[in-house]
C-alpha positions as CSV (number, residue, x, y, z in Angstrom):
1,X,19.8,-0.5,-6.5
2,X,19.3,-3.4,-5.4
3,X,15.7,-4.9,-4.7
4,X,14.0,-5.6,-1.7
5,X,10.9,-7.3,-2.9
6,X,11.4,-9.5,-6.0
7,X,8.0,-11.2,-7.6
8,X,7.9,-13.0,-10.8
9,X,5.7,-15.1,-12.2
10,X,3.5,-15.3,-9.0
11,X,0.6,-17.3,-9.8
12,X,-2.3,-18.4,-6.5
13,X,-5.6,-20.0,-7.7
14,X,-8.8,-20.3,-5.1
15,X,-12.2,-21.1,-6.3
16,X,-13.0,-18.1,-7.0
17,X,-10.3,-15.9,-7.5
18,X,-6.4,-16.5,-9.3
19,X,-3.7,-14.2,-9.1
20,X,-2.7,-14.4,-12.6
21,X,1.4,-14.7,-13.5
22,X,2.0,-11.9,-11.5
23,X,5.5,-10.2,-11.5
24,X,6.9,-6.8,-10.1
25,X,9.4,-5.3,-7.8
26,X,10.3,-2.5,-5.2
27,X,13.4,-1.2,-5.0
28,X,15.6,-1.1,-1.0
29,X,14.8,1.9,0.3
30,X,11.6,3.1,-1.6
31,X,7.9,3.2,-0.3
32,X,5.9,1.6,-3.0
33,X,2.2,1.8,-3.0
34,X,-0.4,-1.4,-3.7
35,X,-3.9,-0.3,-4.8
36,X,-6.6,-1.6,-6.4
37,X,-10.5,-2.9,-5.4
38,X,-10.8,-4.5,-3.0
39,X,-10.5,-8.5,-4.1
40,X,-8.2,-7.3,-6.7
41,X,-5.3,-9.5,-4.6
42,X,-3.8,-7.0,-2.5
43,X,-4.1,-9.4,0.5
44,X,-3.5,-12.0,-0.8
45,X,0.2,-11.4,-2.4
46,X,0.7,-10.0,1.1
47,X,0.0,-12.9,2.9
48,X,2.6,-14.4,0.5
49,X,5.4,-12.3,1.0
50,X,4.3,-12.4,4.7
51,X,4.9,-16.5,4.7
52,X,1.5,-17.2,5.7
53,X,0.4,-18.4,2.1
54,X,2.3,-20.3,-0.2
55,X,1.9,-19.5,-4.3
56,X,1.0,-22.3,-6.8
57,X,3.9,-21.6,-8.7
58,X,6.4,-18.8,-9.1
59,X,9.1,-17.1,-7.0
60,X,8.9,-14.9,-4.4
61,X,12.4,-13.1,-2.2
62,X,12.2,-10.3,0.1
63,X,15.6,-8.7,0.9
64,X,17.3,-11.7,-1.4
65,X,15.8,-14.4,0.2
66,X,13.2,-16.8,-0.4
67,X,10.0,-15.6,1.6
68,X,9.0,-17.7,4.3
69,X,12.5,-18.2,5.0
70,X,12.8,-18.5,8.8
71,X,15.4,-16.1,9.0
72,X,13.5,-13.4,7.4
73,X,11.2,-13.3,10.2
74,X,13.4,-10.9,12.0
75,X,14.1,-8.7,9.5
76,X,10.7,-8.4,8.2
77,X,7.1,-6.8,10.0
78,X,3.7,-7.0,9.2
79,X,0.8,-4.0,10.2
80,X,-2.6,-5.0,9.0
81,X,-5.8,-2.5,9.7
82,X,-6.0,-3.9,13.8
83,X,-2.8,-5.0,15.3
84,X,-3.3,-8.8,16.7
85,X,-2.0,-8.7,20.8
86,X,-3.8,-10.2,24.0
87,X,-6.3,-7.7,25.0
88,X,-5.3,-7.8,28.5
89,X,-1.8,-7.1,27.7
90,X,0.0,-3.5,28.6
91,X,3.0,-2.6,26.6
92,X,5.5,-4.5,28.8
93,X,3.7,-7.5,29.1
94,X,4.2,-7.7,25.0
95,X,7.9,-6.9,25.1
96,X,8.4,-9.2,27.6
97,X,5.9,-11.9,25.4
98,X,8.0,-10.6,22.1
99,X,11.7,-9.8,23.3
100,X,13.0,-13.7,23.0
101,X,11.9,-14.5,19.4
102,X,14.4,-11.5,18.3
103,X,18.0,-11.4,19.3
104,X,18.5,-7.8,18.2
105,X,15.6,-6.8,20.4
106,X,16.1,-3.1,21.8
107,X,14.9,-2.5,24.9
108,X,15.8,1.0,25.4
109,X,14.7,1.5,21.1
110,X,11.2,0.2,22.5
111,X,10.6,2.8,25.5
112,X,11.9,5.5,23.9
113,X,9.2,4.7,21.4
114,X,6.9,4.1,23.8
115,X,7.5,8.0,24.9
116,X,7.9,9.2,21.8
117,X,4.2,8.2,20.6
118,X,2.9,9.1,23.6
119,X,1.8,5.8,24.7
120,X,1.5,4.3,28.7
121,X,3.3,1.8,29.2
122,X,0.9,0.7,31.8
123,X,-2.2,1.0,29.6
124,X,-3.9,-2.7,28.7
125,X,-4.0,-2.8,24.8
126,X,-7.8,-3.6,25.0
127,X,-8.1,-0.2,26.5
128,X,-6.3,1.9,23.6
129,X,-7.3,3.9,20.2
130,X,-7.2,1.9,17.1
131,X,-4.6,5.0,16.4
132,X,-2.6,3.8,19.1
133,X,-3.0,0.3,18.6
134,X,-1.3,1.0,15.3
135,X,2.1,3.6,17.0
136,X,1.9,0.6,19.8
137,X,3.0,-1.9,17.0
138,X,5.1,0.1,15.2
139,X,7.1,0.6,18.2
140,X,7.3,-2.8,18.1
141,X,8.6,-3.4,14.7
142,X,11.1,-0.5,15.2
143,X,12.5,-2.0,18.1
144,X,14.0,-5.1,16.1
145,X,15.7,-3.1,13.7
146,X,12.8,-4.6,11.1
147,X,14.3,-3.7,7.2
148,X,11.2,-4.3,5.1
149,X,7.5,-3.4,6.5
150,X,4.5,-4.5,4.8
151,X,1.4,-2.9,5.3
152,X,-1.9,-4.0,4.4
153,X,-5.2,-1.0,5.2
154,X,-3.1,0.0,8.5
155,X,-4.7,4.0,8.2
156,X,-8.0,2.5,7.9
157,X,-10.5,3.5,9.9
158,X,-8.3,6.7,11.6
159,X,-9.1,10.3,12.0
160,X,-7.3,12.5,10.2
161,X,-4.7,13.4,12.9
162,X,-4.2,9.7,13.4
163,X,-3.6,9.2,10.2
164,X,-1.1,11.8,9.8
165,X,0.8,10.9,13.0
166,X,1.4,6.9,11.6
167,X,2.3,8.3,7.7
168,X,5.5,11.1,9.8
169,X,6.2,7.5,11.6
170,X,6.3,5.9,8.4
171,X,8.3,8.7,6.8
172,X,10.6,8.4,10.0
173,X,11.0,4.7,9.3
174,X,12.2,5.1,5.6
175,X,15.1,7.6,6.3
176,X,17.6,4.5,6.8
177,X,18.3,4.2,3.0
178,X,18.4,-0.1,4.4
179,X,14.6,0.2,4.8
180,X,11.5,-0.6,2.6
181,X,7.7,-0.2,2.5
182,X,5.1,-2.1,1.0
183,X,2.2,0.0,1.8
184,X,-1.3,-1.0,1.0
185,X,-4.9,1.2,0.8
186,X,-7.7,2.2,0.0
187,X,-6.8,6.0,0.9
188,X,-4.5,6.9,-1.9
189,X,-4.1,10.4,-0.9
190,X,-1.8,8.7,1.8
191,X,0.2,7.6,-1.3
192,X,0.5,10.8,-2.9
193,X,2.4,11.9,0.5
194,X,4.2,9.2,1.1
195,X,5.1,6.7,-2.1
196,X,7.8,6.6,-4.6
197,X,6.1,4.3,-7.0
198,X,2.9,2.3,-7.5
199,X,1.9,-1.2,-8.2
200,X,-1.5,-1.1,-9.3
201,X,-3.2,-4.3,-9.3
202,X,-6.9,-5.7,-11.0
203,X,-8.7,-8.9,-11.1
204,X,-5.4,-10.5,-10.5
205,X,-3.3,-9.3,-12.7
206,X,-0.7,-6.0,-12.5
207,X,-1.8,-3.3,-15.1
208,X,0.8,-0.6,-13.9
209,X,4.2,-0.8,-12.1
210,X,5.9,2.5,-12.0
211,X,7.0,6.0,-10.6
212,X,4.3,7.9,-8.8
213,X,4.8,11.3,-10.7
214,X,4.8,9.5,-13.6
215,X,1.4,8.3,-13.3
216,X,0.6,11.0,-11.7
217,X,1.4,12.8,-14.4
218,X,0.4,11.0,-17.8
219,X,-3.1,10.9,-16.8
220,X,-5.7,13.8,-16.6
221,X,-9.9,14.4,-15.7
222,X,-11.8,15.8,-18.6
223,X,-14.8,17.8,-18.3
224,X,-16.8,18.7,-21.4
225,X,-20.3,19.5,-23.3
226,X,-19.4,17.1,-26.2
227,X,-16.4,14.6,-26.8
228,X,-15.7,14.5,-30.4
229,X,-16.0,10.8,-32.2
230,X,-12.2,11.1,-32.9
231,X,-11.3,11.6,-29.1
232,X,-13.4,8.8,-27.8
233,X,-11.4,6.0,-28.4
234,X,-9.0,7.7,-25.5
235,X,-11.5,8.6,-23.1
236,X,-11.5,5.6,-20.1
237,X,-14.3,5.2,-17.8
238,X,-16.4,7.7,-19.6
239,X,-19.8,9.2,-17.8
240,X,-22.6,11.3,-18.9
241,X,-23.9,14.0,-16.5
242,X,-26.4,16.7,-16.5
243,X,-24.3,18.6,-18.4
244,X,-22.1,16.5,-20.8
245,X,-19.8,14.1,-20.1
246,X,-16.4,13.3,-17.6
247,X,-13.5,10.6,-18.3
248,X,-10.0,9.8,-17.7
249,X,-7.9,10.7,-20.7
250,X,-4.0,10.1,-21.1
251,X,-2.9,13.7,-21.0
252,X,-0.9,13.2,-24.6
253,X,-4.2,12.9,-26.1
254,X,-6.0,15.8,-25.0
255,X,-4.9,18.4,-28.0
256,X,-8.3,19.3,-30.1
257,X,-10.8,18.3,-27.6
258,X,-13.2,21.7,-28.4
259,X,-13.1,25.0,-26.5
260,X,-14.8,25.0,-23.2
261,X,-13.7,21.7,-22.2
262,X,-12.1,21.5,-18.6
263,X,-9.6,19.5,-17.8
264,X,-7.7,19.1,-14.6
265,X,-5.2,16.6,-12.7
266,X,-6.0,13.2,-11.8
267,X,-4.7,12.0,-8.4
268,X,-4.6,8.4,-8.1
269,X,-8.0,8.2,-6.5
270,X,-9.0,9.2,-9.8
271,X,-6.7,6.9,-11.7
272,X,-8.0,3.8,-9.5
273,X,-11.6,4.8,-10.1
274,X,-12.0,5.9,-14.1
275,X,-10.0,2.7,-14.8
276,X,-12.6,0.2,-12.8
277,X,-15.5,2.1,-13.8
278,X,-14.1,1.2,-17.8
279,X,-13.8,-2.0,-17.2
280,X,-17.5,-2.2,-16.0
281,X,-18.2,-0.1,-19.1
282,X,-16.2,-2.5,-21.5
283,X,-17.9,-5.8,-19.7
């Protein structure tokens, strides 16, 4: 399988933050969730992938070409938490303004997307709801046959129905095996529904890269009255509660816990929260 994204030993330094020699790949045809707390380096990485910033060192390639290569601009698309179009433009104005920049622009596809997404082509951008603005941006991206979609918090601030509609659009986008998504979000339940792979970044470093289901099957939440001393080293992000304790624990270490201990499946959000809490405890 070819890789749509390849990052090797990427470094980027700012006065108060560093990307520290990060490396990961995203195979073509998959949706990869990119997770981590605010300030971990997700947006910095996405900006470099999009050619909006440049690395201090390391290599970044998209679809087999170096990031920032002009020819890539037709094949990649970026969807942030807020699309940026001229406020008084309608969908028709947006098409007129953009199609000259994309030789493969498909007007019939654009009109079809507007219709399927329930978008009024004569309504001004400023009068659209947040969810409608995101769907309009996706109509644009689908109309120049992009092969790689970079998403930075695209579902943030949307109500559950609008999020569900947008996730359906992303699923449809992935029906073509040539298309790939890198999806950065704090709403990790979205990733559990759509992602194939997870990359977890913490303080500018990659601490997990792998299959989503493998990550979720590797950990569980443990709650109990007493944590045996021999299990303390396996507990991640332990927190004392009124009835005892709770923590994240690798599934392979739960054997031998006292009777009455409760274990339950961990979500992606659980893994991130307990890992970040563990960092605070150790510091």
